[in-house]
C-alpha positions as CSV (number, residue, x, y, z in Angstrom):
1,M,19.9,-8.1,-34.5
2,N,19.5,-10.5,-37.3
3,M,22.8,-11.7,-36.0
4,R,21.5,-15.2,-36.0
5,R,18.7,-16.2,-38.3
6,C,16.8,-19.5,-38.0
7,V,13.9,-20.7,-40.2
8,L,11.6,-23.3,-38.7
9,G,9.0,-25.1,-40.7
10,L,5.7,-26.2,-39.5
11,I,6.1,-27.9,-36.1
12,L,4.0,-30.9,-35.3
13,C,4.4,-32.4,-31.9
14,A,2.3,-34.2,-29.3
15,A,1.8,-34.5,-25.6
16,T,-1.0,-35.7,-23.4
17,W,-3.0,-33.8,-20.8
18,G,-6.0,-35.5,-19.3
19,G,-5.9,-38.2,-22.0
20,S,-6.2,-35.9,-25.0
21,T,-3.7,-35.3,-27.7
22,V,-2.0,-31.9,-28.1
23,H,-0.8,-30.7,-31.5
24,A,1.3,-27.6,-32.0
25,E,1.0,-25.8,-35.4
26,S,2.6,-22.5,-36.4
27,L,0.6,-19.3,-36.1
28,D,3.6,-17.3,-37.2
29,S,2.1,-15.9,-40.4
30,Q,-1.1,-14.8,-38.6
31,Y,0.7,-12.6,-36.1
32,T,2.3,-9.2,-36.2
33,W,4.7,-7.6,-33.6
34,R,5.3,-4.0,-32.8
35,N,6.4,-1.8,-29.9
36,L,3.8,-0.3,-27.7
37,S,4.2,3.5,-27.9
38,I,5.3,4.4,-24.4
39,G,8.0,6.9,-24.9
40,G,9.8,4.8,-22.3
41,G,13.1,6.3,-21.5
42,G,16.2,4.4,-20.7
43,Y,19.9,5.4,-20.7
44,M,21.1,6.6,-24.1
45,T,24.8,6.3,-23.5
46,G,26.2,7.7,-26.8
47,I,25.6,9.4,-30.1
48,K,27.5,9.3,-33.4
49,I,26.8,11.5,-36.4
50,H,28.5,10.8,-39.7
51,H,30.8,13.7,-40.5
52,G,29.7,13.7,-44.2
53,N,26.0,13.3,-43.6
54,P,24.3,15.2,-40.7
55,D,21.1,13.2,-41.2
56,L,23.0,9.9,-40.5
57,I,22.7,9.7,-36.7
58,Y,23.2,6.6,-34.5
59,L,22.4,6.3,-30.8
60,R,23.4,3.5,-28.4
61,T,21.9,2.4,-25.1
62,D,22.9,0.5,-22.0
63,V,20.4,-2.4,-22.3
64,G,18.1,-1.4,-25.2
65,G,20.1,-2.0,-28.4
66,C,20.9,0.9,-30.7
67,Y,19.0,3.1,-33.1
68,R,19.4,5.0,-36.4
69,Y,17.4,8.1,-37.0
70,D,15.3,7.7,-40.2
71,R,14.4,11.1,-41.5
72,T,11.9,9.7,-44.0
73,L,9.9,8.0,-41.2
74,G,10.7,10.8,-38.7
75,R,11.6,8.4,-36.0
76,L,14.3,6.2,-34.5
77,V,14.7,2.6,-36.0
78,Q,15.8,-0.1,-33.7
79,L,18.8,-2.0,-35.2
80,V,19.0,-4.9,-32.7
81,T,16.3,-7.4,-33.6
82,G,15.7,-11.1,-33.8
83,V,18.2,-12.0,-31.0
84,P,17.4,-15.2,-29.2
85,Y,16.7,-15.0,-25.5
86,E,19.9,-16.9,-24.7
87,S,21.9,-14.1,-26.5
88,C,20.3,-11.1,-24.8
89,N,23.6,-9.8,-23.6
90,L,24.0,-8.4,-27.1
91,Y,21.4,-5.8,-26.4
92,G,23.9,-3.7,-24.5
93,I,25.9,-1.5,-26.9
94,N,29.1,-0.2,-25.5
95,G,30.4,1.5,-28.6
96,I,29.5,2.7,-32.1
97,A,31.9,3.5,-34.9
98,L,31.3,4.9,-38.4
99,D,33.3,4.4,-41.5
100,P,34.5,7.9,-42.5
101,V,34.3,7.1,-46.2
102,D,31.5,4.6,-46.7
103,E,28.2,5.8,-45.2
104,Q,26.8,2.3,-45.3
105,V,29.3,0.9,-42.9
106,V,28.7,1.0,-39.1
107,Y,30.2,-1.1,-36.3
108,V,29.0,-1.8,-32.7
109,A,30.6,-3.3,-29.7
110,A,27.8,-5.5,-28.1
111,G,27.9,-6.7,-24.5
112,K,25.8,-5.7,-21.5
113,Y,27.9,-7.2,-18.8
114,P,31.6,-8.4,-18.7
115,D,30.8,-11.7,-17.0
116,R,28.2,-12.8,-19.6
117,R,28.3,-14.1,-23.1
118,P,27.9,-13.7,-26.0
119,A,29.7,-10.5,-26.7
120,D,31.4,-9.3,-29.9
121,V,32.0,-6.5,-32.4
122,F,29.5,-6.5,-35.3
123,Q,29.8,-4.9,-38.7
124,S,26.9,-3.7,-40.9
125,Q,27.3,-2.7,-44.5
126,D,23.7,-1.5,-44.9
127,Q,23.4,1.1,-42.0
128,G,22.4,-1.5,-39.4
129,R,19.8,-3.5,-41.3
130,T,21.8,-6.6,-41.1
131,W,24.9,-7.5,-39.1
132,K,27.8,-10.0,-39.2
133,P,30.1,-10.8,-36.2
134,M,33.7,-9.9,-36.3
135,H,34.8,-12.5,-33.8
136,L,36.6,-10.4,-31.2
137,D,34.7,-12.1,-28.4
138,K,36.0,-9.9,-25.6
139,R,34.3,-8.2,-22.6
140,W,32.2,-5.1,-22.6
141,G,30.0,-3.3,-20.0
142,A,27.3,-1.4,-21.7
143,N,25.3,-1.6,-18.5
144,Y,28.3,-1.9,-16.2
145,H,28.7,1.5,-14.5
146,P,31.1,3.3,-14.8
147,F,32.1,1.8,-18.2
148,R,29.0,2.8,-20.1
149,T,30.1,6.1,-21.7
150,G,33.1,7.2,-23.7
151,N,34.1,6.2,-27.2
152,L,35.9,2.8,-27.0
153,L,35.1,1.9,-30.6
154,E,36.5,4.1,-33.3
155,V,37.6,3.9,-37.0
156,N,41.0,5.4,-37.8
157,P,40.2,8.2,-40.3
158,H,43.6,7.7,-42.0
159,T,43.7,4.0,-42.4
160,R,40.0,3.0,-41.9
161,E,41.2,0.4,-39.4
162,L,38.7,-0.4,-36.6
163,W,40.0,0.0,-33.1
164,A,38.2,-1.5,-30.0
165,G,38.8,-0.9,-26.4
166,T,37.6,-3.6,-24.0
167,L,36.8,-4.1,-20.4
168,G,39.7,-6.0,-18.9
169,D,41.2,-7.2,-22.3
170,G,43.1,-4.2,-23.5
171,L,43.0,-2.5,-26.9
172,W,42.6,-4.2,-30.3
173,R,43.1,-3.2,-33.9
174,Y,41.3,-4.9,-36.9
175,T,43.9,-5.1,-39.7
176,R,43.7,-7.2,-42.9
177,G,40.9,-9.3,-41.7
178,R,42.3,-10.1,-38.2
179,W,42.4,-8.7,-34.7
180,N,45.8,-7.7,-33.2
181,K,46.3,-6.6,-29.7
182,V,48.1,-3.4,-28.8
183,A,50.8,-4.6,-26.4
184,T,51.6,-1.2,-24.9
185,I,48.1,-0.5,-23.6
186,P,47.2,-2.0,-20.2
187,D,44.5,-4.7,-20.1
188,G,42.6,-3.4,-17.1
189,S,40.2,-5.5,-15.1
190,F,36.7,-5.7,-13.7
191,G,35.1,-6.8,-10.5
192,R,33.9,-5.4,-7.2
193,S,35.7,-2.5,-5.6
194,A,36.5,-2.0,-2.0
195,D,33.5,0.3,-1.5
196,G,31.1,-2.3,-2.9
197,G,30.7,-0.7,-6.4
198,N,32.0,-1.9,-9.7
199,R,35.7,-1.9,-10.6
200,A,35.9,-1.2,-14.3
201,E,39.3,-0.6,-15.9
202,G,40.4,-0.6,-19.5
203,P,40.5,1.6,-22.6
204,I,37.3,3.6,-22.5
205,A,38.0,6.3,-25.1
206,I,40.0,6.6,-28.3
207,C,40.9,9.8,-30.1
208,F,42.7,10.1,-33.5
209,D,44.3,13.3,-34.6
210,S,42.4,14.0,-37.8
211,L,45.3,16.2,-39.3
212,D,48.3,14.1,-38.4
213,S,48.1,10.3,-38.6
214,R,51.0,9.8,-36.2
215,Y,49.0,10.8,-33.1
216,V,46.6,8.6,-31.3
217,Y,45.3,9.1,-27.7
218,V,43.7,6.4,-25.5
219,A,42.2,7.0,-22.0
220,V,42.6,3.9,-20.0
221,R,40.4,3.8,-16.9
222,G,42.4,3.0,-13.8
223,F,45.8,3.7,-15.4
224,G,46.1,7.0,-17.2
225,L,46.2,8.7,-20.6
226,Y,48.3,7.0,-23.3
227,R,49.7,8.6,-26.5
228,S,51.2,7.2,-29.6
229,V,53.4,9.2,-31.9
230,D,53.8,6.5,-34.5
231,G,50.2,5.8,-35.6
232,G,49.4,3.4,-32.8
233,E,52.4,1.0,-33.0
234,N,53.6,2.0,-29.6
235,F,52.0,4.0,-26.7
236,A,53.4,5.7,-23.6
237,Q,51.7,7.2,-20.6
238,V,51.4,11.0,-20.7
239,G,51.8,12.9,-17.5
240,S,49.8,12.5,-14.3
241,I,46.0,12.7,-14.3
242,P,43.2,11.1,-12.2
243,A,42.3,8.0,-14.2
244,D,38.6,7.7,-13.4
245,F,37.9,8.5,-17.0
246,Y,34.6,8.8,-18.7
247,D,35.3,10.6,-22.0
248,L,38.0,12.1,-24.2
249,S,37.9,14.7,-27.0
250,L,40.4,16.4,-29.3
251,S,40.2,20.0,-30.5
252,K,39.5,20.6,-34.2
253,G,43.2,21.4,-34.9
254,G,44.5,18.6,-32.8
255,S,46.4,20.9,-30.4
256,R,44.4,20.4,-27.2
257,L,43.1,17.2,-25.6
258,F,40.3,17.2,-23.1
259,A,39.4,14.5,-20.6
260,A,36.3,14.1,-18.5
261,V,37.2,12.6,-15.1
262,N,34.5,11.6,-12.7
263,E,34.2,13.9,-9.6
264,K,37.3,15.7,-10.8
265,G,36.0,17.7,-13.7
266,I,37.6,18.6,-17.0
267,Y,41.4,18.3,-17.6
268,R,43.2,19.7,-20.6
269,L,46.5,18.8,-22.2
270,D,47.9,21.8,-24.2
271,N,50.2,21.2,-27.1
272,C,49.1,17.6,-26.7
273,R,51.3,16.2,-29.5
274,Q,54.4,16.9,-27.3
275,D,53.7,18.1,-23.8
276,T,52.9,16.1,-20.7
277,V,51.4,18.6,-18.2
278,W,47.7,18.5,-17.5
279,R,45.6,21.4,-16.3
280,N,42.3,21.2,-14.5
281,V,40.0,23.5,-16.5
282,S,36.7,22.5,-14.9
283,F,33.7,24.7,-14.9
284,E,32.6,25.9,-11.5
285,D,29.7,23.9,-10.0
286,D,28.9,22.2,-6.7
287,N,29.2,18.8,-8.3
288,L,31.8,17.8,-10.8
289,R,30.3,14.5,-11.8
290,V,31.0,14.9,-15.5
291,R,30.5,12.0,-17.9
292,T,31.4,13.8,-21.2
293,V,33.4,16.5,-22.8
294,T,33.1,17.3,-26.5
295,C,35.0,19.7,-28.8
296,S,33.4,21.4,-31.7
297,P,34.5,20.3,-35.2
298,H,33.9,23.9,-36.3
299,H,35.8,26.0,-33.8
300,E,39.2,25.2,-32.3
301,D,38.3,26.7,-28.9
302,W,34.7,25.5,-28.4
303,V,34.1,22.8,-25.8
304,I,30.9,21.6,-24.1
305,S,30.2,19.6,-21.0
306,A,27.7,19.2,-18.2
307,N,27.0,18.2,-14.7
308,A,26.0,14.6,-14.8
309,Q,23.5,14.4,-12.0
310,A,19.7,14.5,-12.3
311,N,17.8,17.4,-13.8
312,S,20.9,19.1,-15.2
313,L,19.3,20.9,-18.2
314,S,20.5,24.2,-16.7
315,R,23.9,22.8,-15.7
316,I,25.3,22.6,-19.2
317,F,28.5,24.5,-19.7
318,L,30.0,25.9,-22.9
319,S,33.5,27.3,-23.3
320,R,34.6,29.4,-26.3
321,D,38.2,29.8,-25.2
322,G,39.3,26.2,-24.9
323,G,38.2,25.8,-21.3
324,D,39.8,28.9,-19.8
325,S,36.3,30.1,-18.9
326,W,32.8,28.5,-19.1
327,T,29.3,29.9,-19.6
328,R,26.5,28.1,-17.8
329,L,23.7,27.7,-20.3
330,E,20.1,28.1,-19.1
331,G,17.9,25.6,-20.9
332,K,14.3,24.8,-21.6
333,A,13.0,21.5,-22.9
334,E,10.1,20.7,-25.2
335,N,9.3,17.0,-24.4
336,I,7.2,15.0,-26.8
337,V,6.4,12.5,-24.0
338,T,3.9,14.4,-21.9
339,W,3.9,12.0,-18.9
340,H,7.6,12.5,-18.3
341,P,8.3,14.5,-15.2
342,S,9.9,17.9,-15.7
343,S,13.1,16.6,-14.0
344,Y,13.9,14.1,-16.8
345,P,15.4,16.3,-19.5
346,G,19.1,16.7,-19.0
347,S,19.5,14.0,-16.4
348,A,22.9,12.3,-16.3
349,I,24.0,13.6,-19.7
350,S,26.2,11.0,-21.2
351,Q,27.4,12.6,-24.5
352,F,27.2,15.7,-26.7
353,A,27.6,15.9,-30.5
354,F,27.9,18.9,-32.7
355,D,26.1,18.8,-36.1
356,P,28.9,18.4,-38.7
357,R,27.6,21.2,-40.9
358,N,25.8,23.6,-38.6
359,P,28.1,24.9,-35.8
360,L,25.2,26.0,-33.6
361,K,23.3,22.8,-33.7
362,V,24.1,20.4,-30.8
363,Y,22.7,17.1,-29.5
364,F,23.0,15.4,-26.2
365,T,22.0,12.0,-24.8
366,D,20.8,11.3,-21.3
367,W,19.1,8.9,-18.9
368,Y,15.7,9.1,-20.6
369,S,16.0,10.4,-24.2
370,F,18.1,12.5,-26.6
371,Y,17.7,16.2,-27.3
372,K,18.8,18.8,-29.9
373,T,19.0,22.5,-30.1
374,E,19.2,24.6,-33.2
375,N,21.1,27.3,-31.5
376,I,23.5,26.6,-28.6
377,L,24.1,30.4,-28.2
378,A,20.4,31.2,-27.6
379,S,19.2,32.5,-24.2
380,P,17.6,30.3,-23.0
381,V,18.8,27.3,-25.1
382,R,15.7,25.5,-26.4
383,W,16.1,21.8,-26.5
384,D,13.6,19.3,-27.9
385,N,13.5,15.5,-28.3
386,K,11.2,15.4,-31.4
387,M,13.7,13.1,-33.1
388,A,13.4,10.5,-30.2
389,Y,10.1,9.1,-31.3
390,G,10.6,5.3,-31.4
391,H,12.9,5.2,-28.4
392,E,11.3,2.5,-26.3
393,E,13.7,1.5,-23.5
394,M,11.5,0.9,-20.5
395,V,12.1,-2.1,-18.3
396,P,8.7,-3.3,-17.3
397,V,8.3,-5.7,-14.3
398,T,4.6,-6.0,-14.3
399,L,1.7,-5.6,-16.8
400,A,-2.0,-5.7,-16.3
401,S,-4.8,-5.6,-18.9
402,S,-7.9,-3.7,-17.7
403,P,-11.2,-5.5,-17.9
404,S,-13.6,-3.6,-20.2
405,G,-15.3,-0.5,-18.9
406,N,-12.5,1.6,-17.3
407,S,-13.9,5.1,-17.1
408,Q,-10.7,6.6,-18.5
409,G,-10.5,4.1,-21.3
410,V,-7.3,2.5,-19.9
411,L,-6.4,-0.6,-21.9
412,L,-3.2,-1.6,-20.2
413,Y,-1.1,-0.7,-17.1
414,V,2.6,-0.9,-17.4
415,G,4.7,-0.8,-14.2
416,G,8.5,-1.0,-13.9
417,A,11.9,0.3,-13.0
418,D,12.6,4.0,-12.8
419,L,9.4,5.1,-14.7
420,S,6.8,4.1,-12.1
421,A,3.6,2.9,-13.9
422,L,1.8,4.1,-16.9
423,Q,-1.9,4.1,-17.9
424,I,-2.2,3.3,-21.6
425,T,-5.3,4.4,-23.5
426,D,-4.0,4.2,-27.1
427,L,-1.5,1.5,-28.2
428,D,0.0,3.7,-30.9
429,R,0.3,7.0,-29.0
430,Y,2.1,8.2,-25.9
431,S,-0.1,8.2,-22.9
432,S,-1.7,11.6,-22.1
433,L,-2.4,10.5,-18.5
434,P,0.1,11.2,-15.8
435,N,2.2,8.4,-14.5
436,I,1.4,6.8,-11.1
437,R,4.2,8.4,-9.3
438,S,3.0,11.8,-10.3
439,L,-0.6,11.0,-9.4
440,S,0.4,9.6,-6.0
441,R,2.8,12.5,-5.2
442,S,4.9,9.9,-3.4
443,N,8.5,8.6,-4.0
444,L,7.2,5.3,-2.7
445,M,5.8,4.9,-6.2
446,Q,9.1,5.5,-8.0
447,E,9.2,1.8,-8.9
448,V,6.0,-0.2,-9.4
449,S,6.4,-3.9,-8.7
450,D,2.9,-5.1,-9.2
451,I,-0.6,-4.0,-10.4
452,A,-3.9,-5.6,-9.6
453,C,-7.3,-4.9,-11.2
454,Y,-10.6,-5.6,-9.5
455,E,-12.6,-8.0,-11.7
456,K,-16.0,-6.5,-10.9
457,D,-15.1,-2.9,-11.3
458,P,-12.2,-1.9,-13.7
459,D,-12.0,1.5,-12.1
460,V,-10.5,-0.1,-8.9
461,V,-6.8,-0.7,-9.3
462,A,-4.0,-1.2,-6.8
463,F,-0.3,-0.4,-7.4
464,C,2.4,-1.8,-5.2
465,G,5.9,-0.3,-5.3
466,G,8.8,1.2,-3.6
467,Q,11.6,3.8,-3.6
468,G,14.7,3.0,-5.5
469,W,15.7,-0.4,-7.0
470,A,16.2,-2.0,-3.6
471,M,12.6,-0.9,-2.6
472,S,13.5,-1.2,1.0
473,R,10.8,1.4,1.5
474,G,7.5,0.6,-0.1
475,G,3.9,1.7,-0.5
476,L,0.5,0.8,-1.9
477,A,-1.5,3.2,-4.0
478,I,-5.2,2.6,-4.9
479,T,-7.5,4.3,-7.4
480,T,-11.3,3.8,-7.4
481,D,-12.0,6.2,-10.3
482,G,-10.1,4.6,-13.1
483,G,-6.8,6.4,-12.4
484,K,-8.0,10.0,-12.2
485,T,-6.9,10.1,-8.6
486,L,-4.8,8.0,-6.3
487,R,-4.5,7.6,-2.6
488,M,-1.7,6.0,-0.7
489,A,-2.9,3.2,1.6
490,P,-2.1,4.5,5.1
491,G,-2.0,1.1,6.6
492,Y,0.8,-0.1,4.4
493,L,4.0,0.6,6.3
494,P,7.0,1.8,4.2
495,Q,9.4,-0.5,6.1
496,W,7.7,-3.5,4.5
497,G,9.3,-2.6,1.2
498,G,7.8,-3.3,-2.2
499,G,5.9,-6.4,-3.1
500,K,3.0,-8.1,-4.8
501,V,-0.7,-7.4,-4.5
502,A,-4.0,-9.1,-5.2
503,I,-7.6,-7.9,-4.9
504,S,-10.4,-10.2,-3.9
505,G,-12.7,-11.4,-6.6
506,V,-15.7,-10.3,-4.7
507,D,-14.7,-7.4,-2.4
508,S,-12.8,-4.4,-3.6
509,L,-11.9,-3.4,0.0
510,N,-10.1,-6.8,0.6
511,L,-6.5,-7.0,-0.6
512,V,-3.5,-9.2,0.2
513,V,0.1,-8.1,-0.2
514,V,3.2,-10.2,0.0
515,T,6.6,-8.6,0.7
516,P,10.0,-10.1,1.4
517,D,9.2,-10.4,5.1
518,G,5.7,-11.8,5.0
519,V,2.1,-11.7,4.0
520,R,-0.6,-9.2,5.1
521,Y,-4.2,-8.4,4.4
522,T,-6.7,-5.6,4.6
523,V,-10.5,-5.6,4.7
524,D,-10.9,-1.8,4.7
525,G,-9.2,-0.8,1.4
526,G,-5.8,-0.3,3.0
527,E,-6.7,1.8,6.0
528,T,-5.3,-1.0,8.2
529,F,-3.4,-4.2,7.6
530,Q,-3.1,-7.3,9.6
531,E,-0.5,-10.1,9.4
532,S,-1.7,-13.3,7.8
533,A,-1.4,-16.5,9.8
534,L,0.7,-19.0,8.0
535,Q,3.4,-21.4,9.0
536,Q,6.3,-19.8,7.0
537,K,6.7,-16.1,6.5
538,E,9.5,-16.2,3.9
539,G,10.1,-17.9,0.6
540,Y,7.6,-16.1,-1.5
541,I,9.5,-13.1,-3.1
542,R,12.9,-11.5,-2.7
543,S,13.6,-7.8,-2.3
544,G,14.3,-5.4,-5.2
545,I,12.5,-4.3,-8.3
546,F,14.3,-6.6,-10.7
547,Q,12.7,-9.9,-9.8
548,Y,10.1,-11.5,-11.9
549,V,8.3,-13.8,-9.4
550,N,4.6,-13.6,-8.6
551,P,3.5,-16.2,-6.1
552,L,0.2,-14.6,-5.2
553,C,-3.2,-14.4,-6.9
554,S,-6.9,-14.3,-6.2
555,D,-9.7,-16.3,-7.6
556,K,-11.6,-14.0,-9.9
557,V,-14.9,-15.6,-9.2
558,N,-14.9,-16.3,-5.4
559,G,-13.1,-14.8,-2.5
560,R,-10.1,-17.2,-2.3
561,Y,-6.5,-16.3,-2.3
562,Y,-3.7,-18.5,-3.5
563,L,0.0,-18.4,-2.5
564,Y,3.0,-20.5,-3.6
565,N,6.3,-20.9,-1.5
566,R,9.1,-21.2,-4.0
567,N,11.5,-22.6,-1.3
568,T,9.4,-25.5,-0.1
569,G,6.9,-26.0,-3.0
570,A,4.0,-25.5,-0.6
571,F,0.8,-24.3,-2.2
572,L,-1.5,-22.5,0.2
573,V,-5.1,-21.3,0.1
574,S,-7.0,-18.6,2.2
575,E,-10.7,-18.9,2.5
576,D,-11.1,-16.0,5.0
577,K,-9.9,-12.9,3.1
578,G,-6.2,-13.6,3.7
579,A,-6.4,-13.9,7.5
580,H,-5.2,-17.5,7.3
581,F,-3.3,-19.5,4.7
582,V,-3.4,-23.3,4.8
583,E,-1.3,-25.7,2.8
584,R,-3.4,-27.5,0.4
585,S,-0.9,-29.3,-1.9
586,V,2.8,-29.3,-2.9
587,L,4.2,-28.2,-6.2
588,P,7.8,-28.6,-7.3
589,V,10.3,-26.4,-5.6
590,A,11.4,-23.5,-7.8
591,K,13.8,-21.8,-5.4
592,D,16.3,-20.6,-8.0
593,E,14.0,-19.8,-10.9
594,R,14.2,-16.2,-12.0
595,K,10.7,-16.2,-13.4
596,L,7.6,-17.9,-12.1
597,M,4.0,-17.1,-11.4
598,I,0.6,-18.4,-10.5
599,T,-2.6,-17.0,-12.0
600,T,-6.3,-17.6,-12.4
601,P,-8.6,-17.3,-15.4
602,P,-11.7,-15.0,-15.3
603,G,-15.0,-16.7,-15.1
604,Q,-13.6,-20.1,-14.0
605,A,-13.9,-20.7,-10.3
606,N,-11.2,-22.8,-8.7
607,H,-9.1,-23.0,-11.9
608,L,-5.4,-22.2,-11.5
609,F,-2.2,-22.3,-13.6
610,A,1.4,-22.4,-12.2
611,A,4.3,-21.5,-14.5
612,L,7.4,-22.7,-12.6
613,G,10.2,-22.1,-15.1
614,S,12.3,-25.3,-15.7
615,Q,9.8,-27.2,-13.5
616,G,7.1,-26.8,-16.2
617,L,3.5,-25.8,-16.3
618,Y,0.8,-27.1,-13.9
619,F,-3.0,-26.8,-14.0
620,S,-5.6,-27.3,-11.2
621,S,-9.4,-27.3,-11.5
622,E,-9.8,-27.9,-7.7
623,A,-8.5,-24.7,-6.2
624,G,-5.0,-26.3,-5.9
625,A,-6.1,-29.5,-4.1
626,S,-4.6,-31.5,-7.0
627,W,-2.5,-30.6,-10.0
628,T,-1.8,-31.9,-13.5
629,K,1.4,-31.2,-15.2
630,V,1.1,-30.0,-18.8
631,E,3.6,-32.4,-20.4
632,F,3.8,-30.4,-23.6
633,F,6.2,-27.9,-22.0
634,T,9.6,-28.7,-20.6
635,H,9.9,-25.0,-19.4
636,A,7.1,-22.5,-18.8
637,S,8.2,-19.2,-17.3
638,L,5.3,-17.0,-18.1
639,I,1.6,-17.5,-18.6
640,A,-1.0,-14.9,-19.6
641,I,-4.8,-15.2,-19.8
642,G,-6.9,-13.2,-22.3
643,K,-10.2,-12.9,-24.1
644,E,-11.6,-16.1,-25.4
645,A,-11.6,-16.9,-29.1
646,P,-14.8,-16.6,-31.1
647,G,-17.0,-19.6,-30.5
648,E,-15.0,-20.7,-27.4
649,D,-16.0,-20.5,-23.8
650,Y,-12.6,-20.6,-22.1
651,P,-10.2,-17.7,-22.0
652,A,-7.3,-17.9,-24.3
653,L,-4.0,-19.0,-22.7
654,Y,-0.5,-17.8,-23.7
655,V,2.7,-19.4,-22.5
656,W,6.3,-18.4,-22.9
657,G,8.3,-21.6,-22.7
658,K,10.2,-24.5,-24.2
659,T,9.0,-27.9,-25.5
660,R,10.8,-31.2,-26.2
661,E,10.7,-30.5,-29.9
662,L,11.8,-26.9,-29.7
663,A,14.4,-26.4,-27.0
664,A,14.3,-22.6,-27.3
665,Y,11.9,-20.1,-25.7
666,R,8.9,-19.3,-27.9
667,F,5.3,-18.1,-27.3
668,Y,2.5,-20.6,-27.5
669,R,-1.3,-20.1,-27.5
670,S,-4.2,-22.3,-26.5
671,I,-7.9,-21.5,-27.1
672,D,-9.4,-24.6,-25.6
673,G,-8.2,-24.5,-22.0
674,G,-4.8,-26.0,-22.7
675,K,-5.7,-29.2,-24.7
676,R,-4.1,-27.9,-27.8
677,W,-1.1,-25.5,-28.0
678,D,0.0,-23.6,-31.1
679,L,3.3,-21.9,-31.8
680,V,2.9,-18.2,-32.1
681,N,6.4,-17.2,-33.3
682,E,8.9,-19.2,-35.3
683,Q,11.7,-16.5,-35.0
684,P,12.8,-14.9,-31.8
685,Q,10.6,-12.0,-31.0
686,A,10.0,-9.3,-28.4
687,G,13.3,-7.6,-28.0
688,N,15.7,-7.9,-25.1
689,E,15.1,-10.7,-22.6
690,T,11.4,-11.4,-22.1
691,Q,10.5,-10.6,-18.5
692,V,6.7,-10.3,-18.1
693,M,3.6,-11.0,-20.1
694,C,-0.1,-10.4,-20.0
695,A,-2.9,-10.9,-22.5
696,D,-5.6,-8.4,-23.6
697,R,-8.9,-8.9,-21.8
698,N,-10.9,-7.3,-24.5
699,T,-9.3,-8.3,-27.8
700,F,-8.8,-12.0,-28.7
701,G,-5.3,-12.9,-29.9
702,R,-3.6,-9.9,-28.5
703,F,-0.9,-10.2,-25.8
704,Y,1.8,-8.0,-24.4
705,V,5.4,-8.8,-23.7
706,G,7.6,-6.7,-21.4
707,T,11.3,-6.8,-22.0
708,N,14.5,-5.9,-20.2
709,G,15.2,-2.7,-22.0
710,T,13.3,-2.7,-25.2
711,G,9.9,-1.7,-23.8
712,V,6.7,-3.6,-24.3
713,F,5.8,-5.5,-27.5
714,I,2.3,-6.1,-28.8
715,A,1.6,-9.4,-30.5
716,E,-1.7,-9.4,-32.3
717,L,-3.5,-11.1,-35.2
718,K,-3.2,-9.5,-38.6
């Protein structure tokens, strides 16, 4: 976010591996970074439009930073950049506020989770190009359902004071350069609820009466609605209303206040400056999970809301009589991302916004994108997300670069949470190929946890995945024609859950899968599976999509399989297609590491690398019989292997790790098999929380980094 800048000079350091000296020099000036064009949707949780400039639009997300629409570029511009890995909590934006007078000034409340740090309110005086902290240092929950929506950060239009609601720390006002707590607003709290969900209490939405500075309204989750009649000096609770708030909105003239209450619908407070009696004015629908309600700034009686479940494009409701009656709007979507399923537009709508000048132009944000219509009264209402180009909020958990020769021209496979897996043929355009879930016609490919390419035929690819984030039900999909068609492997039983997969280096019908309850192999392309014989069935991977551990790989030259047990450190080898795994050596135990992996380079039989997080990087040239620690790294969490450099005969190596001289995560490259390592990036790069990495098999110097909410980044030579 340019919240913290650091400038490093040329780094020279040394370590030994096999008796040779290793120097690290900076390649920073040789590399460029950019987002891969996925169209990857993640939850856009809010939208703000400056009341004096309809082209000044900001959008916030749960884990993917925030954006400003740039009309000149015709795309969204990410405003959170350059944040170190250790500060990734700042990529969750729980609120945006705009100065009503100065169009350059914007504020954000940054914090993904209330139990993590750092978290703060930041101010920008140049529309989000640079930021400075305001040192509130309280808790937010941009990705802590149900505290993600609402408007907890607002600027008082009369005084230009900034107000901030927090998760568990009450309401704060920024006055004369300091924060002051509002004593008459409850603090709230957070934690686990009795039913196992999140307990999230606190000021979630703030409304100022634009015509009368005395009146301020605050919805406090878990407590009730609070009103001030003296400009915010004192607050008192107003009437009785269910307190599971999501949103709050005040009518144009300030006479009616509307509250969106989860599973209860829409409530209205008439004559809200004085009265205390709430009315339920919900639209009629079979599900009242509403996350937003928005009053028009043009018409006193216009209000819009929606059902907040999936595929709700035709469950948007407009009232033109202040909520006394509602019209269900039929909608159609024009989606610029062709691989998105038709169920995406309108899913879990989080917020609406009326254009400040055109009363018929309306926007909404949802789980996957944001949409606008030029005419909310049309039949049907036509929505499009043409302005969403640049929104790259996918959460990849696996990447695979295709060897050359894929018949569909696939360069890269991207698998992850919610969006299944994508086949990328052009790094700068959205994929025109269907995603893997659509091709498989199976919900067992809703999440894709691993992808394996067959070295001798790039048209053979296996995708392992599951249903839902827990992936308690899993599946294996295989293509033999480059991704034109897919078949689900009938021998893979859903109760195994999701896992990791490897394909033999010499036999496309021989695959090994590892799941939380064991290891299995097939010799007939997935028609049948048998359990592998090994001493310990557990300790390889854990359940769920959000785990970045890959303890399985195959030798790309011969038929061996390799397996690492993170609980015991045992390194095992199979010489018989996965039927038996025998312990060959012992590596350090990495039981609590969030990221680790073993991998093999193409064209190098018996060569192995093990990146074991804080345990470091290890190399073997003897199929794991012995290992050498690469002393250059103190931490090595990810390693990727790509095309060799010109004039070199060993594949290029890329590591994300730390060294003794630079105790912060950075990317490093070696072109000589690991004897020399060079620093790729001096500044933090690659968005929110680096999770996975792979290197391009066809272009030297290019590698890909998957992040926790800002999509996939491409690093390549200029």
